[in-house]
C-alpha positions in Angstrom: -141.4 -25.3 22.9 -141.6 -23.0 25.9 -141.3 -19.2 25.5 -137.8 -18.9 26.4 -137.2 -21.4 23.4 -139.3 -19.7 21.0 -137.3 -16.4 21.6 -133.9 -18.2 21.4 -134.7 -19.6 18.0 -136.5 -16.5 16.8 -133.3 -14.6 17.4 -131.3 -16.9 14.8 -134.2 -16.6 12.4 -134.3 -13.0 12.1 -133.7 -11.8 8.6 -130.7 -10.0 8.3 -129.0 -11.1 11.5 -125.6 -12.0 10.3 -122.1 -11.0 11.4 -120.7 -11.5 8.0 -123.4 -9.7 5.8 -122.9 -7.8 2.9 -122.9 -3.7 3.5 -126.1 -2.3 2.7 -124.6 0.1 0.1 -122.8 -2.8 -1.8 -124.5 -1.5 -5.2 -124.6 1.9 -6.4 -128.4 1.0 -6.9 -128.9 1.3 -2.8 -125.9 4.1 -1.7 -126.0 5.6 1.6 -127.4 9.2 1.2 -125.4 11.8 2.9 -127.5 14.8 3.8 -125.8 17.6 4.9 -122.6 18.0 3.7 -121.7 21.6 4.7 -119.4 20.1 7.4 -120.0 16.3 7.7 -117.5 13.8 9.6 -119.0 10.3 10.4 -118.1 8.5 13.5 -114.9 6.8 13.4 -115.3 3.5 11.9 -119.1 4.0 10.9 -118.7 3.1 7.2 -117.3 -0.4 5.9 -116.2 -2.4 3.0 -116.0 -5.7 4.7 -117.7 -8.5 2.7 -118.2 -5.7 -0.3 -118.6 -7.2 -3.6 -117.5 -6.0 -7.2 -120.1 -3.7 -8.6 -119.3 -4.4 -12.2 -118.3 -0.7 -13.0 -114.7 -2.1 -12.9 -111.8 -0.3 -12.0 -111.9 4.0 -11.6 -109.3 5.5 -13.7 -106.7 5.9 -11.3 -107.1 2.3 -9.3 -105.7 -1.2 -10.2 -108.6 -3.3 -9.2 -112.4 -2.9 -7.6 -113.3 -5.9 -5.5 -114.8 -4.3 -2.6 -116.2 -0.9 -3.4 -119.1 0.8 -1.7 -121.0 3.9 -2.7 -122.4 6.9 -1.2 -124.6 9.7 -2.5 -125.0 13.6 -2.0 -126.7 16.5 -3.5 -124.2 19.5 -4.2 -125.1 22.6 -2.2 -122.2 24.4 -3.4 -119.9 24.4 -6.3 -116.6 22.6 -4.3 -116.1 19.6 -2.5 -113.3 18.2 -0.7 -113.7 14.5 0.9 -111.3 13.0 3.2 -111.4 9.2 3.9 -109.4 7.9 6.7 -108.9 4.5 7.5 -105.7 3.2 9.9 -103.3 6.2 9.9 -99.8 4.8 9.4 -98.2 8.4 10.2 -100.6 8.7 13.4 -101.8 5.4 14.7 -103.4 7.1 17.5 -105.5 9.0 15.2 -107.1 6.3 12.9 -110.5 6.6 11.3 -111.0 2.7 11.0 -109.2 -0.3 10.2 -109.1 -0.3 6.4 -105.3 -0.2 5.3 -105.1 1.7 2.1 -108.1 3.4 0.3 -109.6 4.1 -2.8 -112.2 6.8 -4.0 -113.5 8.3 -7.0 -116.8 10.6 -7.9 -119.2 9.6 -10.6 -122.0 11.4 -12.0 -124.8 9.8 -14.0 -127.4 6.9 -13.5 -126.8 3.9 -11.7 -127.3 0.8 -14.0 -127.0 2.9 -16.7 -123.9 5.2 -17.8 -121.7 6.6 -14.8 -119.2 9.4 -15.6 -116.2 9.5 -13.4 -115.2 13.4 -12.9 -112.7 12.5 -9.9 -110.5 9.8 -8.7 -107.8 9.2 -6.0 -106.0 6.2 -4.4 -103.6 5.9 -1.5 -100.7 4.7 -3.0 -98.7 5.6 0.0 -100.6 3.1 2.0 -100.8 6.3 4.4 -104.4 5.2 5.4 -106.0 8.6 4.6 -107.1 9.9 1.4 -107.9 13.4 0.0 -110.5 13.6 -3.0 -111.3 16.9 -4.2 -113.4 18.6 -7.0 -114.8 21.6 -8.2 -117.3 23.0 -11.0 -120.2 20.9 -9.2 -123.7 21.9 -10.2 -125.6 23.1 -7.3 -128.6 20.9 -6.8 -127.4 17.9 -8.9 -126.6 14.4 -7.2 -123.2 12.9 -7.1 -122.2 9.2 -6.4 -119.1 8.5 -4.0 -117.3 5.3 -4.3 -114.8 3.7 -1.8 -112.8 0.6 -2.3 -109.6 -0.7 -0.5 -106.7 -0.8 -2.5 -105.0 -4.0 -3.2 -108.2 -6.0 -1.9 -108.0 -4.4 1.3 -111.1 -4.4 3.6 -112.1 -2.7 6.9 -113.9 0.4 8.3 -113.2 4.1 7.9 -114.6 7.5 8.3 -115.7 10.2 5.9 -115.7 13.6 6.3 -116.9 16.4 3.8 -116.6 19.8 3.1 -118.9 21.3 0.4 -118.4 25.1 -0.1 -117.9 28.1 -2.5 -114.1 28.7 -2.8 -112.4 32.1 -2.6 -109.8 32.6 -5.5 -107.1 29.9 -6.1 -105.0 29.6 -2.6 -101.9 31.3 -3.1 -98.6 30.9 -1.1 -96.9 34.4 -0.8 -97.8 37.2 1.2 -97.6 39.6 -1.8 -99.8 37.7 -3.7 -102.3 36.2 -1.0 -105.9 34.9 -1.6 -108.3 37.8 -1.0 -111.5 37.1 0.9 -114.2 38.9 0.6 -116.8 37.3 3.1 -116.3 35.3 6.1 -118.1 32.0 4.6 -116.3 28.9 5.9 -113.9 27.0 3.2 -111.5 24.5 2.6 -108.0 24.3 1.2 -107.8 20.5 0.1 -104.0 20.3 -0.3 -100.8 22.1 0.4 -97.4 22.0 -1.7 -94.7 24.2 -1.2 -93.6 27.4 0.6 -94.3 29.4 -2.8 -91.8 31.8 -4.2 -90.7 33.3 -1.0 -90.3 30.9 1.9 -89.2 33.1 4.7 -92.1 35.9 4.8 -93.2 34.3 8.1 -89.5 34.9 9.8 -89.1 36.6 13.0 -92.6 34.9 14.1 -93.0 31.7 16.1 -93.3 29.7 12.6 -89.6 29.6 12.2 -88.3 29.7 15.8 -85.1 27.6 16.0 -86.1 26.1 12.3 -84.4 28.7 9.9 -87.2 28.1 7.2 -90.7 29.5 8.7 -92.9 27.8 5.7 -92.6 24.6 4.0 -96.2 23.7 3.2 -98.1 27.2 3.4 -101.3 29.2 2.0 -101.7 32.8 2.8 -105.1 35.0 3.0 -105.7 38.7 3.0 -108.9 40.8 3.9 -110.3 44.5 4.9 -112.5 44.5 8.0 -116.0 45.6 7.1 -116.3 47.2 10.3 -114.9 47.1 14.0 -115.3 44.0 15.7 -113.3 40.7 17.5 -111.6 38.5 15.0 -111.7 34.7 15.8 -111.0 31.9 13.6 -110.6 28.1 13.6 -108.4 25.9 11.5 -108.7 22.3 11.4 -106.7 20.0 9.7 -108.6 17.7 7.2 -106.0 14.8 8.1 -106.5 14.6 12.2 -103.2 14.6 13.7 -101.6 17.1 11.1 -99.8 19.9 12.8 -101.3 23.3 11.5 -99.5 26.6 12.8 -100.5 29.9 11.8 -99.3 34.0 12.0 -101.6 36.8 11.5 -100.6 40.3 10.6 -101.9 43.7 10.1 -101.0 45.2 6.9 -100.6 49.2 7.3 -99.8 49.9 4.0 -102.7 47.9 2.3 -103.5 44.4 0.8 -100.5 43.0 -0.7 -98.0 45.2 0.6 -96.2 43.1 3.1 -93.2 45.0 3.6 -94.1 46.7 6.8 -96.8 44.2 8.3 -96.9 43.9 11.8 -97.1 40.5 13.7 -100.0 40.3 15.8 -100.6 36.9 16.7 -98.8 33.6 16.1 -99.2 30.1 17.3 -97.1 27.1 16.3 -97.9 24.7 19.2 -97.7 21.1 18.5 -100.9 19.1 19.2 -98.9 16.4 21.6 -96.4 16.2 23.9 -95.5 13.3 26.6 -98.6 13.6 28.9 -100.0 16.6 27.3 -102.6 17.4 24.7 -102.9 20.6 22.9 -105.4 20.2 20.3 -105.3 19.7 16.5 -107.5 22.9 15.9 -105.6 26.3 16.2 -106.8 29.5 15.5 -108.1 32.6 17.7 -111.1 32.7 20.1 -112.6 34.3 22.9 -111.2 32.5 26.0 -107.4 32.3 25.2 -105.2 34.9 27.1 -102.0 34.5 25.2 -100.6 36.0 22.0 -97.8 33.5 20.9 -97.5 29.9 21.4 -94.4 28.2 20.4 -93.1 24.9 18.9 -94.0 22.9 21.7 -96.8 21.8 23.8 -96.6 23.2 27.4 -98.9 23.0 29.8 -102.0 25.2 29.8 -101.7 25.7 26.0 -104.5 24.8 23.9 -103.4 25.6 20.5 -105.5 29.2 20.2 -104.4 32.4 20.7 -106.6 35.7 22.1 -108.9 37.4 19.3 -107.9 40.7 17.9 -110.1 44.0 17.6 -110.1 44.6 13.9 -110.7 48.1 12.7 -112.5 49.1 10.0 -111.0 49.8 6.8 -107.8 47.9 7.8 -106.1 45.1 5.9 -105.0 42.0 7.6 -103.3 38.8 6.2 -103.0 35.3 7.7 -100.4 32.6 6.8 -101.3 28.7 7.5 -98.6 26.0 7.5 -98.6 22.2 7.6 -95.6 21.4 9.6 -96.7 17.7 9.3 -96.1 18.3 5.6 -98.4 15.7 4.4 -99.7 17.6 1.7 -103.4 17.6 2.9 -105.0 20.7 3.7 -107.4 22.2 6.1 -110.9 24.1 6.8 -110.9 27.6 7.9 -114.0 28.8 9.5 -114.5 32.5 11.0 -116.7 34.0 13.6 -118.9 37.0 13.2 -116.6 39.4 11.9 -117.2 40.4 8.4 -115.0 41.5 5.6 -115.3 43.9 2.5 -116.8 42.7 -0.3 -119.5 42.8 -2.9 -123.1 41.9 -2.0 -124.6 39.2 -4.3 -128.1 39.7 -5.1 -130.5 38.7 -7.9 -134.2 38.5 -8.7 -136.4 35.9 -10.4 -139.4 37.7 -12.7 -142.0 36.5 -12.4 -141.3 35.4 -8.8 -144.3 32.8 -8.7 -146.0 30.5 -11.1 -142.8 29.1 -12.7 -143.4 26.0 -15.0 -140.8 23.9 -16.7 -140.6 24.8 -20.4 -141.6 28.0 -19.6 -139.1 30.9 -20.1 -138.8 33.9 -16.9 -136.0 36.3 -16.2 -132.8 36.4 -13.9 -132.0 39.8 -13.0 -128.9 41.1 -11.3 -129.0 43.4 -8.2 -125.7 43.1 -6.8 -123.4 45.9 -5.3 -120.2 46.6 -4.2 -119.7 50.1 -2.8 -115.9 49.5 -1.8 -115.0 48.0 -5.4 -115.5 47.1 -8.5 -117.3 44.0 -9.9 -115.1 42.5 -13.0 -116.9 39.3 -13.8 -120.3 37.4 -13.4 -120.5 33.8 -13.4 -124.1 32.4 -13.7 -125.0 28.5 -13.2 -129.0 28.2 -13.7 -128.9 24.5 -12.5 -130.1 20.9 -13.5 -131.7 21.1 -17.2 -131.5 24.8 -17.5 -131.4 26.4 -21.1 -129.2 27.9 -21.2 -127.1 26.2 -18.6 -124.8 29.1 -18.0 -123.7 32.2 -18.5 -121.1 35.0 -17.7 -122.6 38.6 -17.9 -124.5 40.6 -15.5 -127.5 40.0 -17.7 -130.6 40.2 -17.4 -130.9 36.6 -18.8 -133.9 34.4 -20.1 -134.0 31.0 -18.7 -136.0 27.9 -18.8 -135.8 24.2 -17.8 -136.3 21.1 -19.7 -137.5 19.5 -16.4 -139.9 20.1 -13.4 -139.0 20.1 -10.0 -136.3 21.7 -7.4 -133.7 23.6 -9.1 -130.7 26.0 -7.9 -129.3 29.2 -9.3 -125.8 30.2 -8.6 -124.2 33.5 -9.0 -120.3 34.0 -8.4 -118.9 37.7 -8.4 -115.1 38.2 -8.9 -114.0 41.9 -7.7 -110.8 43.6 -9.1 -108.8 42.4 -6.1 -109.5 38.9 -7.0 -112.1 38.2 -4.2 -114.8 35.9 -5.2 -118.2 35.5 -3.6 -121.1 33.4 -4.3 -124.8 33.4 -3.9 -127.7 30.4 -4.3 -131.3 30.7 -4.7 -133.7 27.8 -4.8 -136.7 27.9 -7.0 -139.2 25.3 -8.0 -140.4 24.6 -11.7 -144.0 23.2 -11.6 -144.7 20.2 -13.9 -145.9 20.6 -17.3 -147.4 17.1 -18.1 -149.9 16.6 -20.7 -153.2 15.2 -19.4 -152.6 11.8 -21.0 -149.2 11.0 -21.2 -147.6 7.9 -23.1 -144.9 7.0 -20.4 -144.5 3.7 -19.6 -142.5 1.9 -16.8 -141.7 -1.6 -18.1 -140.2 -4.6 -15.7 -137.6 -6.5 -17.7 -137.0 -9.2 -14.8 -137.7 -10.0 -11.5 -135.3 -12.0 -9.1 -137.4 -13.8 -6.0 -136.0 -13.8 -2.6 -133.8 -16.6 -2.3 -134.9 -17.7 1.2 -138.1 -17.3 3.4 -137.7 -14.0 5.1 -134.9 -12.9 3.8 -134.5 -9.4 1.7 -132.3 -10.2 -1.1 -135.5 -9.9 -3.9 -134.5 -7.6 -7.2 -136.3 -5.9 -10.0 -134.7 -4.6 -13.0 -136.6 -1.9 -15.3 -136.6 0.7 -17.8 -139.1 3.3 -19.0 -140.3 4.0 -22.3 -141.9 6.8 -24.1 -142.8 10.0 -22.1 -140.1 12.7 -22.1 -136.9 11.1 -20.7 -134.0 13.5 -19.0 -130.7 13.9 -20.9 -127.8 13.8 -18.6 -125.8 17.1 -19.0 -122.5 15.4 -19.0 -122.8 12.2 -20.4 -125.8 12.8 -22.8 -127.7 9.4 -21.5 -131.2 9.5 -21.4 -133.2 8.2 -18.2 -136.1 8.4 -16.0 -136.7 8.6 -12.2 -138.3 5.8 -10.3 -140.0 5.3 -7.0 -141.5 2.6 -4.8 -143.4 5.2 -2.6 -144.6 7.6 -5.3 -142.9 10.3 -3.6 -139.1 9.9 -3.4 -137.8 9.4 -7.1 -134.3 8.6 -8.3 -132.6 8.0 -11.4 -132.5 4.0 -11.3 -132.5 0.9 -13.4 -132.8 -1.7 -10.4 -134.1 -2.1 -6.8 -132.5 -4.6 -4.5 -132.7 -5.7 -1.3 -136.1 -6.5 -1.4 -138.3 -8.4 0.9 -141.2 -10.5 -0.8 -144.7 -9.0 -1.4 -146.7 -6.8 -3.7 -145.1 -3.5 -5.2 -146.0 -0.8 -7.1 -143.1 0.9 -9.3 -143.7 4.4 -10.1 -142.1 6.2 -13.1 -141.6 9.8 -13.6 -140.1 11.7 -16.5 -138.8 15.2 -16.5 -142.2 17.1 -17.2 -143.5 15.6 -14.1 -145.7 13.1 -15.8 -146.3 9.8 -13.6 -147.3 6.1 -14.4 -146.8 3.2 -13.1 -146.7 -0.6 -12.9 -147.1 -3.5 -10.5 -145.1 -6.6 -9.8 -144.6 -9.2 -7.1 -141.2 -10.6 -5.2 -142.0 -14.0 -4.4 -140.4 -16.5 -1.9 -140.1 -20.1 -1.3 -141.9 -21.6 2.0 -140.1 -21.2 5.3 -137.8 -24.1 6.4 -139.4 -25.4 9.5 -137.8 -27.7 12.0 -138.8 -30.0 14.6 -136.3 -31.0 17.3 -138.7 -33.0 19.3 -140.0 -32.5 23.0 -138.1 -31.1 25.9 -136.9 -33.9 28.0 -135.6 -34.6 31.5 -133.0 -37.4 32.0 -130.8 -38.5 35.3 -127.3 -37.8 34.9 -125.0 -40.3 33.1 -128.1 -41.4 30.8 -128.1 -41.2 27.4 -130.6 -39.8 24.9 -131.3 -39.5 21.3 -131.5 -36.3 19.8 -133.8 -36.6 16.1 -135.0 -33.6 14.1 -137.1 -33.5 10.8 -137.8 -30.5 8.3 -140.5 -29.3 6.1 -141.3 -28.9 3.3 -140.1 -32.3 2.0 -136.5 -31.8 0.8 -132.9 -32.8 0.9 -131.5 -31.2 4.3 -128.2 -31.2 5.9 -128.3 -31.3 9.7 -126.4 -29.8 12.4 -126.8 -30.0 16.0 -125.3 -27.1 18.7 -125.3 -26.6 22.2 -124.5 -23.1 23.7 -122.3 -22.5 20.4 -120.4 -25.8 20.1 -121.3 -28.2 17.5 -122.9 -31.6 19.1 -122.8 -33.0 15.9 -122.2 -32.2 11.9 -124.2 -33.3 9.1 -126.3 -35.8 11.1 -130.2 -35.9 11.5 -129.8 -38.0 14.9 -127.4 -38.5 17.1 -127.1 -39.9 20.7 -125.6 -38.1 23.4 -124.8 -38.4 27.1 -125.4 -34.6 28.5 -123.5 -33.8 31.3 -125.2 -30.2 31.9 -128.7 -29.1 31.3 -129.5 -26.5 28.2 -131.1 -25.9 24.8 -130.0 -28.2 22.0 -130.3 -26.4 18.4 -131.1 -28.4 15.2 -130.3 -26.5 12.1 -131.4 -27.8 8.7 -130.2 -26.5 5.5 -131.5 -27.3 1.9 -129.8 -27.3 -1.2 -130.4 -23.7 -1.7 -128.6 -22.9 1.2 -131.9 -21.8 3.1 -132.1 -22.8 6.8 -134.3 -23.4 9.7 -133.9 -24.0 13.4 -135.5 -25.6 16.5 -134.6 -26.5 20.0 -135.3 -28.6 22.5 -134.5 -28.5 26.5 -132.8 -31.3 28.2 -133.1 -31.2 32.1 -130.5 -33.1 33.6 -131.2 -34.4 37.3 -128.0 -34.6 39.3 -128.3 -37.6 41.8 -124.6 -38.1 43.2 -124.9 -41.8 44.7 -123.0 -45.2 45.1 -123.6 -48.3 46.9 -121.5 -50.5 49.1 -122.6 -53.8 50.5 -121.8 -53.8 54.5 -120.6 -57.3 54.5 -118.5 -59.7 52.8 -117.7 -63.3 53.3 -114.1 -63.8 51.8 -114.2 -67.3 51.9 -113.1 -68.3 48.9 -116.5 -69.9 47.8 -117.6 -67.4 45.1 -120.2 -65.8 46.6 -119.7 -62.2 48.1 -116.0 -62.5 48.5 -115.0 -59.3 47.3 -115.6 -55.6 48.2 -117.9 -54.1 45.5 -119.1 -50.5 44.4 -122.6 -50.2 42.6 -123.7 -46.8 41.2 -125.7 -45.4 38.7 -124.3 -44.2 35.0 -123.6 -41.0 36.6 -120.2 -42.3 38.3 -117.2 -42.0 36.2 -114.3 -43.7 38.2 -112.9 -43.7 41.9 -110.2 -41.4 42.7 -109.0 -43.1 45.9 -110.2 -45.9 48.1 -108.8 -46.5 51.5 -110.1 -49.5 54.2 -109.1 -49.4 57.7 -109.1 -51.9 60.6 -110.8 -50.9 64.0 -107.4 -49.8 65.2 -106.8 -47.5 62.5 -104.4 -49.4 60.4 -104.8 -48.9 56.5 -105.5 -52.6 55.2 -106.3 -51.7 51.6 -105.7 -48.6 49.3 -106.3 -48.0 45.5 -105.9 -45.1 43.2 -107.7 -44.2 39.8 -110.1 -47.2 40.1 -112.5 -47.3 36.7 -115.8 -48.8 36.8 -114.9 -52.0 35.1 -112.7 -53.0 38.4 -115.8 -52.1 40.8 -116.6 -55.7 41.2 -113.4 -57.3 42.3 -111.7 -54.7 44.9 -110.8 -55.7 48.3 -110.9 -59.4 48.9 -110.5 -59.2 52.7 -106.5 -60.0 52.8 -103.7 -57.6 54.2 -100.2 -58.8 52.8 -101.5 -61.8 51.2 -103.2 -63.2 54.5 -106.7 -63.0 55.5 -107.6 -60.7 58.2 -109.4 -61.9 61.2 -113.4 -61.4 60.8 -114.5 -57.8 62.4 -115.9 -54.3 61.3 -113.7 -52.4 59.0 -114.2 -48.6 57.9 -113.8 -47.4 54.2 -113.3 -44.0 52.4 -114.1 -43.3 49.1 -113.4 -40.2 46.7 -115.9 -40.6 43.8 -115.5 -38.8 40.4 -118.6 -38.1 38.7 -118.8 -37.7 34.8 -119.8 -33.7 35.0 -116.6 -33.5 37.0 -118.1 -33.4 40.5 -115.7 -35.0 43.2 -117.5 -36.4 46.2 -116.6 -38.1 49.2 -118.3 -41.3 50.6 -117.4 -43.4 53.7 -118.9 -46.0 55.9 -118.6 -49.5 57.7 -118.1 -53.3 56.1 -118.2 -56.5 58.1 -115.9 -59.4 57.3 -117.4 -62.8 57.7 -115.9 -66.2 57.6 
């Protein structure tokens, strides 16, 4: 083979090059890790469950079945999470997140291959092509698994958007009980349901213009300005395409006193209109000039209003309404303005040298000059003893395991606002000098075919000091192939052939290892024969042979078109030059390929004798045509006398008739001897048509 051939064959032999491969996260042992989940949104159609297989965990509690699930993993950095998964948007097709028609999702904590505990579940029963999954009380620093499937065996691509945040108090739907905000941290209201007890509190604003009712899916928020500043914020629908509206008021008489509220800004612009796009996000910014945008999407509008000059100590309230009534919520992100609230603060004593299974003190130093703190909620992180507390403290804490830990303090004020602070600490290992920890390989599954990455190993740990899952009480160890990145696994998949070292680590930081090897069969090597050159119209025999000695099914293709199925040898008549590829497949489905290049010389010729006797003696009595195998047929032949009169004409002459054409007669009478002229339109087997002409002499 030449260099071009080798490159051609190498492409088809690359491991993993397949239009129909399973997703890399087909199993929970190899989930896709999503790292930054503060405001994550994948590309449209970035993920897929096409060709996914059942994971073996069965359907989640709110699903009817599970056949094509895929897995993701993330580490919580806050207590609440809002996950939106978008496929085909049946309500707004122009805002699809992929091709998946219906969606299932579930959230888990635990050990893949061991015990997984479901903590949240959602199903796209309405076949809307969008799904919202929400969960609170996550443990900061803990890993969680997200499982996505298609409802009713559906498969396709999809988009995932995640917000991990500390929520304010529970969302309220009336001005007089509005949720109090005591800082400007971004957060998510995952769902909206109804207008609250009073559905006309935004009457007189643009929200109710021409509609009679100003609220149908609303939430109210309120705060007190900490200092003079320019207030800006952005409201983003979790379901892109939803129409979010808002109205902002000043509360001269203070928080929750709405009788004399003063409307400052209002925006009810629809995202789209014929030929116009006003945007899916809304809010206040520093560039807009208008203070009100009404129900329509008009030229020059963008869904935003001008900022307001907030005054220190003044109360404000904001109502957000989802006019689309999808039931799906929004994210709210403020600019630099700060609100009145407590300052959470705590210290770790001692502040260095922390070791697992060693007690330390957590001491509160929070302050709130403008009010009173009425509750403290502590979460000391993974494997903490105690795991949490609900007084100011101080608290004496230790960890049953080593590594990165997170302590979370949430304060609640007398007005009901909540604010959280997280600190990261590290507990050093507390491993004995000679740990009895061991990693044991239960089974090894070798690579199926040479060069593939489908080897698998199943393992377990024994002795040492295993972790204990706080929710399921299951015992587990962490494992790694590089000795650095450990995870709670019981198997590893998608391994290439080779020698590996499997490291095991327990909760005290003790490490041990065991070596294992993934093997693979020899490669299937195919010899398709040498390159060759032929004349157009000639035949050539293709023959392939594969090694090692085995039973093979051979197939031949050219340019992606099948030449011969299930044949080791075949004879062809090539019309054009190119690569002919032989593929050999053994009984295990392993394949090898090789190719040869057939170059075709193109000669478009034919031969006509220049004399015929036409005297009936059986020798040279006919006008004949001679040609190589490239000539397929004659489209037309005409013979003329010296005065231009046509004495003979034929159309669509096949090769079988080339030996008995014109017999030297015209209308049944022999023509006089002399010189005649012929014109031939010839068709060759590759579709080429050429004209030929000349003289022929008739003698008697």
